[in-house]
C-alpha beads as a LAMMPS data file, in Angstrom:
LAMMPS data file: protein, C-alpha beads

389 atoms
388 bonds

1 atom types
1 bond types

-500.0 500.0 xlo xhi
-500.0 500.0 ylo yhi
-500.0 500.0 zlo zhi

Masses

1 110.0

Atoms # bond

1 1 1 159.001 275.531 -245.531
2 1 1 156.366 277.553 -243.592
3 1 1 153.881 275.849 -241.285
4 1 1 150.678 274.929 -243.129
5 1 1 147.176 276.131 -242.266
6 1 1 144.150 273.835 -242.630
7 1 1 142.687 273.912 -246.115
8 1 1 140.427 276.822 -247.067
9 1 1 137.203 274.808 -246.995
10 1 1 137.883 273.658 -243.408
11 1 1 138.641 277.173 -242.262
12 1 1 135.534 278.643 -243.919
13 1 1 133.356 275.959 -242.363
14 1 1 134.726 276.434 -238.809
15 1 1 132.424 278.126 -236.277
16 1 1 134.106 277.577 -232.832
17 1 1 137.607 276.443 -231.796
18 1 1 136.944 273.429 -229.557
19 1 1 140.139 273.819 -227.480
20 1 1 139.779 277.509 -226.544
21 1 1 136.075 278.187 -227.165
22 1 1 136.978 281.140 -229.405
23 1 1 134.350 281.750 -232.170
24 1 1 135.227 282.177 -235.835
25 1 1 133.683 285.214 -237.590
26 1 1 131.283 283.951 -240.257
27 1 1 132.119 284.979 -243.816
28 1 1 130.391 288.219 -244.801
29 1 1 129.074 288.993 -241.292
30 1 1 128.327 292.706 -240.929
31 1 1 128.890 294.242 -238.568
32 1 1 131.554 291.783 -237.301
33 1 1 132.836 293.817 -234.320
34 1 1 130.844 292.034 -231.595
35 1 1 131.828 288.570 -232.833
36 1 1 135.448 289.774 -233.090
37 1 1 135.363 290.928 -229.477
38 1 1 133.883 287.576 -228.355
39 1 1 136.659 285.775 -230.209
40 1 1 139.266 288.069 -228.650
41 1 1 137.831 287.593 -225.126
42 1 1 138.050 283.796 -225.378
43 1 1 141.583 283.948 -226.761
44 1 1 142.675 286.242 -223.929
45 1 1 141.188 283.857 -221.370
46 1 1 143.015 280.954 -222.986
47 1 1 146.321 282.845 -222.943
48 1 1 145.996 284.341 -219.443
49 1 1 148.378 281.856 -217.804
50 1 1 150.994 282.604 -220.449
51 1 1 151.035 286.167 -219.121
52 1 1 151.784 285.128 -215.508
53 1 1 155.167 286.492 -214.356
54 1 1 156.005 287.724 -217.859
55 1 1 158.816 290.275 -218.080
56 1 1 158.205 293.229 -220.415
57 1 1 159.887 296.555 -221.271
58 1 1 158.202 299.682 -219.911
59 1 1 160.973 302.247 -220.465
60 1 1 164.282 302.662 -222.250
61 1 1 166.250 300.942 -219.445
62 1 1 163.411 299.681 -217.261
63 1 1 161.274 296.540 -217.212
64 1 1 158.100 295.360 -215.531
65 1 1 156.900 291.950 -214.324
66 1 1 153.275 290.797 -214.523
67 1 1 151.510 289.327 -211.493
68 1 1 151.258 285.542 -211.143
69 1 1 151.390 282.475 -208.933
70 1 1 154.053 279.767 -208.801
71 1 1 155.492 277.110 -206.474
72 1 1 159.123 277.295 -205.280
73 1 1 160.797 274.820 -202.907
74 1 1 157.382 273.358 -202.085
75 1 1 155.748 276.672 -201.146
76 1 1 153.111 278.569 -203.163
77 1 1 154.222 282.127 -204.027
78 1 1 151.688 284.835 -205.008
79 1 1 153.622 287.600 -206.778
80 1 1 152.105 291.042 -207.306
81 1 1 153.114 292.927 -210.427
82 1 1 156.102 295.265 -210.373
83 1 1 157.325 297.906 -212.812
84 1 1 159.959 300.550 -213.599
85 1 1 162.765 298.180 -212.505
86 1 1 166.141 299.517 -213.628
87 1 1 168.248 297.395 -215.978
88 1 1 172.043 297.716 -216.042
89 1 1 173.082 299.418 -219.308
90 1 1 175.585 297.680 -221.619
91 1 1 175.142 294.382 -219.779
92 1 1 172.941 291.296 -219.426
93 1 1 170.543 291.225 -216.464
94 1 1 168.927 288.046 -215.134
95 1 1 165.529 288.203 -213.394
96 1 1 164.109 285.510 -211.102
97 1 1 161.925 284.923 -208.021
98 1 1 163.735 283.340 -205.045
99 1 1 162.360 280.858 -202.503
100 1 1 161.145 283.705 -200.262
101 1 1 158.985 285.118 -203.060
102 1 1 161.270 288.118 -203.656
103 1 1 161.987 289.390 -207.176
104 1 1 165.744 289.392 -207.878
105 1 1 167.817 291.145 -210.608
106 1 1 171.522 290.430 -211.054
107 1 1 174.109 290.599 -213.845
108 1 1 176.126 287.693 -212.366
109 1 1 173.678 285.057 -213.591
110 1 1 170.989 282.788 -212.160
111 1 1 171.493 280.940 -208.837
112 1 1 173.077 277.486 -209.119
113 1 1 170.395 275.786 -206.988
114 1 1 167.639 275.085 -209.473
115 1 1 165.235 273.966 -206.731
116 1 1 165.249 277.313 -204.893
117 1 1 164.346 279.841 -207.603
118 1 1 162.084 280.391 -210.632
119 1 1 163.881 281.950 -213.648
120 1 1 161.853 284.635 -215.486
121 1 1 163.945 286.367 -218.124
122 1 1 167.319 287.379 -219.505
123 1 1 167.430 291.063 -220.515
124 1 1 170.186 292.476 -222.733
125 1 1 170.687 296.250 -222.934
126 1 1 173.082 298.602 -224.695
127 1 1 174.073 301.950 -223.258
128 1 1 170.693 303.520 -224.027
129 1 1 167.921 300.921 -224.073
130 1 1 166.863 297.304 -223.718
131 1 1 167.621 295.397 -226.894
132 1 1 166.267 291.895 -226.215
133 1 1 164.175 290.092 -223.591
134 1 1 164.546 286.304 -223.572
135 1 1 161.730 284.517 -221.743
136 1 1 163.217 281.879 -219.376
137 1 1 159.945 280.646 -217.854
138 1 1 159.922 277.735 -220.300
139 1 1 162.995 276.301 -218.510
140 1 1 160.697 275.207 -215.707
141 1 1 157.514 274.813 -217.756
142 1 1 159.120 272.285 -220.115
143 1 1 161.515 270.512 -217.798
144 1 1 162.459 266.867 -217.169
145 1 1 163.889 266.666 -213.605
146 1 1 167.207 264.929 -213.078
147 1 1 168.395 263.120 -209.961
148 1 1 169.872 266.283 -208.404
149 1 1 166.465 267.990 -208.609
150 1 1 164.939 265.147 -206.637
151 1 1 167.617 265.315 -203.909
152 1 1 168.851 261.780 -204.615
153 1 1 172.380 260.479 -204.913
154 1 1 171.632 257.569 -207.217
155 1 1 170.562 257.451 -210.817
156 1 1 167.071 256.754 -212.093
157 1 1 168.377 253.505 -213.648
158 1 1 169.628 252.370 -210.251
159 1 1 166.265 253.135 -208.681
160 1 1 164.528 251.152 -211.403
161 1 1 166.906 248.238 -210.871
162 1 1 166.028 248.143 -207.162
163 1 1 162.304 248.353 -207.870
164 1 1 162.584 245.622 -210.492
165 1 1 164.372 243.430 -207.966
166 1 1 161.643 243.989 -205.373
167 1 1 159.062 243.133 -208.009
168 1 1 160.777 239.827 -208.656
169 1 1 161.599 238.655 -205.115
170 1 1 159.339 240.306 -202.541
171 1 1 155.662 239.434 -202.442
172 1 1 152.953 240.595 -200.039
173 1 1 153.624 237.696 -197.648
174 1 1 157.333 238.519 -197.487
175 1 1 156.587 242.179 -196.775
176 1 1 154.324 241.169 -193.879
177 1 1 157.135 239.045 -192.442
178 1 1 159.707 241.817 -192.831
179 1 1 157.514 244.363 -191.055
180 1 1 156.731 241.970 -188.218
181 1 1 159.945 242.687 -186.312
182 1 1 162.984 240.602 -185.295
183 1 1 161.421 237.159 -185.467
184 1 1 162.729 233.846 -186.739
185 1 1 160.406 234.153 -189.735
186 1 1 161.802 237.586 -190.564
187 1 1 165.313 236.114 -190.589
188 1 1 164.273 233.880 -193.500
189 1 1 163.638 236.999 -195.598
190 1 1 166.083 239.562 -194.282
191 1 1 168.798 239.483 -191.627
192 1 1 171.509 241.772 -190.268
193 1 1 174.089 239.679 -188.423
194 1 1 176.757 242.313 -187.890
195 1 1 177.329 246.029 -188.313
196 1 1 180.894 247.183 -188.917
197 1 1 182.678 250.496 -188.877
198 1 1 185.906 251.116 -190.816
199 1 1 188.634 249.289 -188.886
200 1 1 191.174 251.962 -189.840
201 1 1 189.259 254.671 -187.982
202 1 1 189.950 255.917 -184.460
203 1 1 187.136 253.774 -183.013
204 1 1 186.159 250.389 -184.469
205 1 1 183.033 248.578 -183.360
206 1 1 181.100 245.448 -184.267
207 1 1 177.475 244.916 -183.250
208 1 1 176.536 241.225 -183.312
209 1 1 173.128 239.600 -183.089
210 1 1 173.458 235.874 -183.593
211 1 1 170.031 234.831 -182.340
212 1 1 166.547 235.945 -183.318
213 1 1 163.705 236.808 -180.996
214 1 1 163.165 239.036 -177.978
215 1 1 166.034 237.367 -176.033
216 1 1 168.590 237.952 -178.782
217 1 1 172.211 237.677 -177.648
218 1 1 173.556 241.098 -178.621
219 1 1 177.167 242.044 -178.015
220 1 1 179.045 245.242 -178.802
221 1 1 182.742 244.868 -179.523
222 1 1 184.497 248.218 -179.050
223 1 1 188.093 248.778 -180.070
224 1 1 190.358 251.816 -179.744
225 1 1 193.247 250.666 -181.966
226 1 1 195.638 253.412 -180.898
227 1 1 194.667 253.381 -177.210
228 1 1 193.856 249.868 -175.941
229 1 1 195.773 246.652 -176.382
230 1 1 192.636 244.508 -176.368
231 1 1 189.097 244.846 -177.675
232 1 1 186.450 245.680 -175.091
233 1 1 183.364 243.445 -175.297
234 1 1 180.091 244.765 -173.880
235 1 1 177.537 242.035 -173.111
236 1 1 174.205 241.965 -171.262
237 1 1 173.844 239.936 -168.075
238 1 1 170.274 238.763 -168.729
239 1 1 169.968 237.055 -165.346
240 1 1 170.699 240.171 -163.306
241 1 1 169.787 242.861 -165.812
242 1 1 173.241 244.459 -166.015
243 1 1 175.633 245.391 -168.771
244 1 1 179.044 243.804 -168.287
245 1 1 182.371 244.656 -169.867
246 1 1 185.028 242.096 -170.760
247 1 1 188.493 243.563 -171.237
248 1 1 191.895 241.898 -171.103
249 1 1 190.392 238.653 -169.855
250 1 1 188.570 240.368 -166.957
251 1 1 184.843 240.957 -166.593
252 1 1 183.522 244.172 -165.030
253 1 1 180.063 245.442 -164.143
254 1 1 179.504 248.714 -165.982
255 1 1 175.999 249.493 -164.787
256 1 1 174.020 248.428 -161.751
257 1 1 176.678 248.711 -158.993
258 1 1 177.157 251.569 -156.512
259 1 1 179.384 251.940 -153.468
260 1 1 178.997 253.647 -150.113
261 1 1 181.950 254.282 -147.839
262 1 1 182.922 255.463 -144.370
263 1 1 186.249 257.249 -143.990
264 1 1 187.901 257.548 -140.561
265 1 1 190.992 259.742 -140.940
266 1 1 193.913 259.597 -138.543
267 1 1 194.672 256.950 -135.883
268 1 1 192.056 254.568 -134.511
269 1 1 193.102 254.912 -130.853
270 1 1 189.922 253.397 -129.455
271 1 1 186.786 251.547 -130.506
272 1 1 184.189 253.745 -132.204
273 1 1 180.494 252.817 -132.300
274 1 1 177.453 254.015 -134.200
275 1 1 179.349 255.799 -136.965
276 1 1 176.975 256.813 -139.770
277 1 1 178.059 255.385 -143.132
278 1 1 175.019 256.797 -144.943
279 1 1 171.666 256.017 -146.558
280 1 1 171.321 253.316 -149.218
281 1 1 171.001 255.175 -152.580
282 1 1 169.397 252.354 -154.620
283 1 1 167.231 249.320 -154.080
284 1 1 169.351 246.196 -154.450
285 1 1 171.644 243.748 -152.685
286 1 1 174.787 244.351 -150.639
287 1 1 177.389 242.047 -152.172
288 1 1 180.599 243.008 -150.312
289 1 1 182.012 244.847 -147.310
290 1 1 185.705 245.777 -147.454
291 1 1 188.021 247.154 -144.752
292 1 1 191.119 249.063 -145.878
293 1 1 193.773 251.023 -143.963
294 1 1 196.362 253.495 -145.143
295 1 1 198.700 252.248 -142.380
296 1 1 198.135 248.961 -140.550
297 1 1 198.462 248.459 -136.810
298 1 1 201.898 247.280 -135.625
299 1 1 202.295 245.291 -132.397
300 1 1 204.495 242.621 -130.881
301 1 1 201.221 240.818 -130.202
302 1 1 200.395 239.868 -133.781
303 1 1 196.726 239.181 -132.967
304 1 1 196.216 242.846 -132.096
305 1 1 194.041 244.370 -134.826
306 1 1 190.941 246.160 -135.988
307 1 1 187.560 245.176 -137.388
308 1 1 184.421 246.747 -138.852
309 1 1 180.889 245.627 -138.059
310 1 1 178.159 247.078 -140.284
311 1 1 174.460 247.382 -139.478
312 1 1 171.433 247.895 -141.744
313 1 1 168.697 249.674 -139.786
314 1 1 170.318 248.283 -136.618
315 1 1 170.636 244.645 -137.814
316 1 1 174.114 243.128 -138.200
317 1 1 175.076 242.892 -141.870
318 1 1 177.917 240.371 -141.450
319 1 1 178.249 237.069 -139.632
320 1 1 182.022 237.580 -139.872
321 1 1 183.116 241.226 -140.048
322 1 1 186.153 242.206 -142.125
323 1 1 189.290 242.456 -139.959
324 1 1 193.023 243.170 -140.124
325 1 1 195.727 242.247 -137.585
326 1 1 199.338 243.195 -136.956
327 1 1 200.218 239.800 -138.419
328 1 1 199.158 241.148 -141.874
329 1 1 202.176 243.487 -141.923
330 1 1 202.795 247.205 -141.965
331 1 1 201.622 249.802 -144.469
332 1 1 198.515 249.739 -146.667
333 1 1 196.315 246.684 -146.264
334 1 1 192.864 245.714 -147.552
335 1 1 190.605 242.716 -147.069
336 1 1 189.616 243.093 -150.750
337 1 1 193.239 242.269 -151.728
338 1 1 193.706 239.128 -149.662
339 1 1 194.790 240.712 -146.380
340 1 1 193.267 239.776 -143.028
341 1 1 189.794 238.265 -142.788
342 1 1 187.241 238.895 -145.524
343 1 1 183.648 239.725 -144.578
344 1 1 181.011 237.004 -144.556
345 1 1 177.591 238.549 -145.209
346 1 1 174.434 237.771 -143.297
347 1 1 172.016 236.952 -146.134
348 1 1 168.996 237.974 -144.037
349 1 1 169.981 241.634 -144.253
350 1 1 171.754 242.010 -147.602
351 1 1 168.573 242.961 -149.491
352 1 1 168.188 246.701 -149.041
353 1 1 165.788 249.440 -150.055
354 1 1 166.691 252.980 -151.007
355 1 1 166.800 255.030 -147.808
356 1 1 167.903 252.214 -145.469
357 1 1 170.498 253.458 -142.955
358 1 1 173.921 251.811 -142.636
359 1 1 176.011 252.358 -139.499
360 1 1 179.462 251.012 -138.579
361 1 1 181.308 250.026 -135.399
362 1 1 185.113 250.208 -135.691
363 1 1 186.676 247.786 -133.200
364 1 1 190.190 248.183 -131.803
365 1 1 191.073 244.748 -130.432
366 1 1 194.350 245.139 -128.527
367 1 1 195.850 243.044 -125.695
368 1 1 199.513 244.010 -126.191
369 1 1 201.284 247.331 -126.672
370 1 1 201.028 248.572 -130.270
371 1 1 204.031 250.453 -131.617
372 1 1 201.869 251.986 -134.360
373 1 1 198.102 252.478 -134.482
374 1 1 195.989 251.672 -137.530
375 1 1 195.360 254.904 -139.441
376 1 1 193.096 256.233 -142.197
377 1 1 190.461 253.509 -142.140
378 1 1 187.934 253.102 -144.970
379 1 1 184.891 250.806 -144.896
380 1 1 183.507 250.179 -148.386
381 1 1 180.024 248.717 -148.951
382 1 1 179.221 247.522 -152.515
383 1 1 175.535 247.529 -153.508
384 1 1 174.304 245.760 -156.619
385 1 1 171.198 247.354 -158.114
386 1 1 168.078 245.252 -158.286
387 1 1 167.448 243.716 -161.711
388 1 1 164.666 245.564 -163.563
389 1 1 161.258 243.899 -163.783

Bonds

1 1 1 2
2 1 2 3
3 1 3 4
4 1 4 5
5 1 5 6
6 1 6 7
7 1 7 8
8 1 8 9
9 1 9 10
10 1 10 11
11 1 11 12
12 1 12 13
13 1 13 14
14 1 14 15
15 1 15 16
16 1 16 17
17 1 17 18
18 1 18 19
19 1 19 20
20 1 20 21
21 1 21 22
22 1 22 23
23 1 23 24
24 1 24 25
25 1 25 26
26 1 26 27
27 1 27 28
28 1 28 29
29 1 29 30
30 1 30 31
31 1 31 32
32 1 32 33
33 1 33 34
34 1 34 35
35 1 35 36
36 1 36 37
37 1 37 38
38 1 38 39
39 1 39 40
40 1 40 41
41 1 41 42
42 1 42 43
43 1 43 44
44 1 44 45
45 1 45 46
46 1 46 47
47 1 47 48
48 1 48 49
49 1 49 50
50 1 50 51
51 1 51 52
52 1 52 53
53 1 53 54
54 1 54 55
55 1 55 56
56 1 56 57
57 1 57 58
58 1 58 59
59 1 59 60
60 1 60 61
61 1 61 62
62 1 62 63
63 1 63 64
64 1 64 65
65 1 65 66
66 1 66 67
67 1 67 68
68 1 68 69
69 1 69 70
70 1 70 71
71 1 71 72
72 1 72 73
73 1 73 74
74 1 74 75
75 1 75 76
76 1 76 77
77 1 77 78
78 1 78 79
79 1 79 80
80 1 80 81
81 1 81 82
82 1 82 83
83 1 83 84
84 1 84 85
85 1 85 86
86 1 86 87
87 1 87 88
88 1 88 89
89 1 89 90
90 1 90 91
91 1 91 92
92 1 92 93
93 1 93 94
94 1 94 95
95 1 95 96
96 1 96 97
97 1 97 98
98 1 98 99
99 1 99 100
100 1 100 101
101 1 101 102
102 1 102 103
103 1 103 104
104 1 104 105
105 1 105 106
106 1 106 107
107 1 107 108
108 1 108 109
109 1 109 110
110 1 110 111
111 1 111 112
112 1 112 113
113 1 113 114
114 1 114 115
115 1 115 116
116 1 116 117
117 1 117 118
118 1 118 119
119 1 119 120
120 1 120 121
121 1 121 122
122 1 122 123
123 1 123 124
124 1 124 125
125 1 125 126
126 1 126 127
127 1 127 128
128 1 128 129
129 1 129 130
130 1 130 131
131 1 131 132
132 1 132 133
133 1 133 134
134 1 134 135
135 1 135 136
136 1 136 137
137 1 137 138
138 1 138 139
139 1 139 140
140 1 140 141
141 1 141 142
142 1 142 143
143 1 143 144
144 1 144 145
145 1 145 146
146 1 146 147
147 1 147 148
148 1 148 149
149 1 149 150
150 1 150 151
151 1 151 152
152 1 152 153
153 1 153 154
154 1 154 155
155 1 155 156
156 1 156 157
157 1 157 158
158 1 158 159
159 1 159 160
160 1 160 161
161 1 161 162
162 1 162 163
163 1 163 164
164 1 164 165
165 1 165 166
166 1 166 167
167 1 167 168
168 1 168 169
169 1 169 170
170 1 170 171
171 1 171 172
172 1 172 173
173 1 173 174
174 1 174 175
175 1 175 176
176 1 176 177
177 1 177 178
178 1 178 179
179 1 179 180
180 1 180 181
181 1 181 182
182 1 182 183
183 1 183 184
184 1 184 185
185 1 185 186
186 1 186 187
187 1 187 188
188 1 188 189
189 1 189 190
190 1 190 191
191 1 191 192
192 1 192 193
193 1 193 194
194 1 194 195
195 1 195 196
196 1 196 197
197 1 197 198
198 1 198 199
199 1 199 200
200 1 200 201
201 1 201 202
202 1 202 203
203 1 203 204
204 1 204 205
205 1 205 206
206 1 206 207
207 1 207 208
208 1 208 209
209 1 209 210
210 1 210 211
211 1 211 212
212 1 212 213
213 1 213 214
214 1 214 215
215 1 215 216
216 1 216 217
217 1 217 218
218 1 218 219
219 1 219 220
220 1 220 221
221 1 221 222
222 1 222 223
223 1 223 224
224 1 224 225
225 1 225 226
226 1 226 227
227 1 227 228
228 1 228 229
229 1 229 230
230 1 230 231
231 1 231 232
232 1 232 233
233 1 233 234
234 1 234 235
235 1 235 236
236 1 236 237
237 1 237 238
238 1 238 239
239 1 239 240
240 1 240 241
241 1 241 242
242 1 242 243
243 1 243 244
244 1 244 245
245 1 245 246
246 1 246 247
247 1 247 248
248 1 248 249
249 1 249 250
250 1 250 251
251 1 251 252
252 1 252 253
253 1 253 254
254 1 254 255
255 1 255 256
256 1 256 257
257 1 257 258
258 1 258 259
259 1 259 260
260 1 260 261
261 1 261 262
262 1 262 263
263 1 263 264
264 1 264 265
265 1 265 266
266 1 266 267
267 1 267 268
268 1 268 269
269 1 269 270
270 1 270 271
271 1 271 272
272 1 272 273
273 1 273 274
274 1 274 275
275 1 275 276
276 1 276 277
277 1 277 278
278 1 278 279
279 1 279 280
280 1 280 281
281 1 281 282
282 1 282 283
283 1 283 284
284 1 284 285
285 1 285 286
286 1 286 287
287 1 287 288
288 1 288 289
289 1 289 290
290 1 290 291
291 1 291 292
292 1 292 293
293 1 293 294
294 1 294 295
295 1 295 296
296 1 296 297
297 1 297 298
298 1 298 299
299 1 299 300
300 1 300 301
301 1 301 302
302 1 302 303
303 1 303 304
304 1 304 305
305 1 305 306
306 1 306 307
307 1 307 308
308 1 308 309
309 1 309 310
310 1 310 311
311 1 311 312
312 1 312 313
313 1 313 314
314 1 314 315
315 1 315 316
316 1 316 317
317 1 317 318
318 1 318 319
319 1 319 320
320 1 320 321
321 1 321 322
322 1 322 323
323 1 323 324
324 1 324 325
325 1 325 326
326 1 326 327
327 1 327 328
328 1 328 329
329 1 329 330
330 1 330 331
331 1 331 332
332 1 332 333
333 1 333 334
334 1 334 335
335 1 335 336
336 1 336 337
337 1 337 338
338 1 338 339
339 1 339 340
340 1 340 341
341 1 341 342
342 1 342 343
343 1 343 344
344 1 344 345
345 1 345 346
346 1 346 347
347 1 347 348
348 1 348 349
349 1 349 350
350 1 350 351
351 1 351 352
352 1 352 353
353 1 353 354
354 1 354 355
355 1 355 356
356 1 356 357
357 1 357 358
358 1 358 359
359 1 359 360
360 1 360 361
361 1 361 362
362 1 362 363
363 1 363 364
364 1 364 365
365 1 365 366
366 1 366 367
367 1 367 368
368 1 368 369
369 1 369 370
370 1 370 371
371 1 371 372
372 1 372 373
373 1 373 374
374 1 374 375
375 1 375 376
376 1 376 377
377 1 377 378
378 1 378 379
379 1 379 380
380 1 380 381
381 1 381 382
382 1 382 383
383 1 383 384
384 1 384 385
385 1 385 386
386 1 386 387
387 1 387 388
388 1 388 389
């Protein structure tokens, strides 16, 4: 059944179309040409947007595109008209504007990414001329976006379910608490105790925060399943301001400790004084002085030995310097591994500033006749960085 017009009486009584502003020509008006032109002008104004980017035929196998404005991928595109564009004979040609504003023609079809182009028309031609032009602009004019158009990976129903849940459980007071940071009050509304990574992966870690507040006890458990026999636990030393590592039952400082060393290659045939160990690289505290030898002194007089006295800016660093004697045995020896006499530090001079100068005296204390001199001496000074303020 054809679409109905309004009844005759209504049409005859109409003077102006309220939606478009186009006038109706009164019955019997003569001449009617001026009123007809006014009606036509209003109708053309009302239909102007429908002409934007319209594809039309301007030759047997050519088309033109009207000027217009659109938005693609968030950017406004002003397109100037184009014409005499060749259409492939005996094929279907697709016309669109891409996200750079360029007009594109291709027989392969429209791009798959619907967010990066504006489809205009589908043109079918036989060997001699265009046969049909199908307007595709309505695909974007009358379009309900789906999740892929919005760049989301969840459905609209899932989004609604989340929003409904927030509506039910989160009020303005709760939102204020949640945005206030890691406080005890925030924990009553929302809390992350642990973060896990897939334990079957190459690296497995657990981040734990079991206490709320600015002094939260945070630990990072790091595991390399195919490399290490035990998990490595990284924990902060809040007292000293260092990060420590626990592995295999042992605790190590990872950050905050540096070493300085003096190397004396070859035999120590006589006492050496005023040897420059170096400048202190960081502000902190000297926590250990170690004396090691590649080959220890050998002598029938077992008290024959060597020692190392360190100085900070000329002041003696140790009340008891590290020392090794022939009684400790031949070969490699180190006071850090239980050999000889360990250093006892002078607490008055263990606090150091960057740039302080450390010097060393190497003592050769011999009363007998050594059969082998101590060789390849190393003095190691361990400096613990100052805790940050």
